N, C-alpha and C positions, 0 to 999 in steps of 0.2 A: 631136550629143551622145555623148559617149566612155561608153561602156560597163563600168566597170571588168568584167575576167574573171568577178570571184568573184561579181559580182551577177548575169551574165547565166545561168552555170552554175545557180548556186541559187534565184533569183526564177524558180522552177519555175511553163511554164503548166499544168496539169493539163488533159488531155483531154477529164476526164469533166465539167468543170465547165460549168454550162451556159450559154451563151453572151446575153448581155444583151442583144442585136440582134438576136434568132431570131425574135421577135413584129414587128421591123418590117420583115420582108422579105416583108408584104401589098403593098407598092404597087410590089415589083419587077420585077413580070414573068417573061418570061424570059430573064435575059442569057446571051450565048454567050459575052461575056469578062468574068471577074473579077481583081479586084485585090485583094489582102490587106495593105494597106501600114502595114507593121511588125508581121510576122506573128509575130514569136519564136517559138514553138518549135512553132507548128502549131495551135493549139488552134479557130480558129477551120474550116481548110480542110475539118476530116472533116464536116463538120455542112453546111457551100456543098455538096461534092460530093456529098452525103444530098438536100440540096434541089435544087440544079441538076445531077443527074447530066451531062447533056450539055453545061454550060458547062466552057471550059477555065479554069483560076485559074493565077493565077502571084501569087507568094509572095515580098513584100520587105520584109528589118529589116536596118539598119545597124551588127549585130554578126554578126562571123561565127561565132563559139560559136554562136547562135542560131538563125544559118542550117546550120550544122551539125547543128541537133538539130531543124529543121522539115524536112530532108533525110531524115531516119530515120524519122520519123513521117508524113510526107504525100507522096505520090508525085505532085509537082504540078513546076512549073518555077519555082525557088526561085534566086532574085536577091541580092545583098549589095550595098545603096546607099542613098542617103541620100535621104531622102520631100522633103526641100526640093528638091532637084537628080534628081529621077525621070528613069532613064536609056530612058524610050519614049517615041515616038512622041506625037504631037498624037491625041487623039481614037480611040483603041485599046479602051479598057474601055467598059462597058455600065454595069459597075455597079463602082466604090471601097471597099472595108470596109475602116475605121480604129477598132480598138478603145484605147481606153487611153495610146494613143498620141502624138497631139495636144500635151497638158501636157510630152511630153518633149521639144519638139525646140525648137531656140533661135529658129526665127521662126515663129510658128501662124499668121500670115498668111500667109506665102508658103509653109507645108505645102499649103494651101487651096486657094490658085491653084494648084499643079503639080498637085493631085487633080482640082482642073479643069479643066485641060489635057488632061490624058490621056482625059476622060471625054466620048462622044461625045453627040452635041445630045438631050438629051432621057434622057441617061441619068444614074444617081441613085450618091449619096455615101451611104454611113452611116456617121457620126462617133461617138464615144460620147466624152467624157472626165468630170472630175473635177470635183464641184461641191461647194465648200466651204464653206457657213453660215456666220454670224458667228460662233457658239461651239465651231466644227469643233477636233476636236485627236484625235492618232493619238499610234501610239510614238517617232516621230520626229520630229526637230530642224533645221530650215534656216533660216538668215538671221534665229536667231530665233523660230519661232511653228513651232506645232505642223504639220508636216505629216501625209500618208498615204504619200506613197514618199520617199525624202531623195533622189531621183535628178530628183521633178519641178521643171522649168524655172517654173512655175508649177500656182497652182487656180484656178479662174475661181470668181467669188462671187455670179454670179446667171445666170438663165437670157438676159437681155438680153445680158449682157457677151458670151456663148459664142455667143448667137445671131448678131450683128453680124460676125461673122469670116467669114459666107456671105453673097456680097455679090451685087452685081445680076445677074452672071450664073447666078448660082444661088437659086432658087423652093425656099423650106422648106415642105415638106409636111408634119411632121412635127414636135412634140420630145418627148420622155417624158423625165420623170424619177423616178428610182427609187431604193431605198435603197440603202446599202454594206455587204453583209455579211460580219462576221468570221467567218474558219470557222478554229474552233481545232486541227480535225485537219490543214489545213494549213499553220497558224502551225509548230504542233509539227516536219512534215514538214522544211519548209525549216530549221526549225533545225537538226536534224541532220544536214542536206544541208551545211548551211553547216560542222560544226563536222566534218566526216567519217565522222560513223557511218554513214551511205546516202551508197554511192555504187557507180556512178553513182547520183545520181538520175536517176527514173523517171517521168515523165509519167503515164504508164498506172497509175501505182498505186491512184489508187481507183475504180478502173474494176474490178480484179484481183476483188474480192468483192463478195455485197452486204454485207458489215458494215462496211468501208472505204469503198464508196458511202451507206450512211450515215450514215457520221464524217463525211465529206465535207459532207454535205447540214446538216449542223445548225452552223447558225451565227447569230452575232448583230449588231444592228446596230448601226454605227459613228456613235458622236452627233455630229451636224452635216454629215456627208458625205453626199450623194446620188450618184447616176451619170446624167448627162445625156447624151442618144442625140439628134443630129440629122439628116433624113432629107431631102436636098435634093435637087435634081431640074436641071441645065442647062437652060437656055431660051436 
């Protein structure tokens, strides 16, 4: 998809935000090469480097703006590229991590096929997305319905629908479903950034002090929405 410049600049991925995939790393072993697929501003990178200090991490994103932000926050190789046409050779990564990206791409099956292609045999992928329950709603409208994000190409409506993307070349090891938390502090900060009150936006803002960290952690559940995460292994 083509990100609008304002969206890429202001829909900030805050570095202090706890990754939803962190508990899923237990089955990942000790990967040597990791791909953060759809890395955004680099929120995942610091955590990956802390957990796997000896691994080589590569970040890929479709947005030139977000690749620039990622280079500023993470000391890793950053590639600007398409998630459904990955510019990598076959079977070179031990772990592919992708969080809240697959719902943005035009072809989610091609996304999984490409992620599988660049995985080594027995390598793992961790993919998370949005699960929209029957009465889900949020602040945005697209195509006559409420959506969590106006740039979503789709929002999955069941665990089975999401799991069906992971075909016979993959074995699902784990599926986790957790609440989506709305952070009023992050919402206000992003709104101020869009209006130019905050500039340039600082992904590390909520890590600066104990007070800002506490503000970010205060969250409310989003009605009718969940985060779904699948851990799958290439067979």
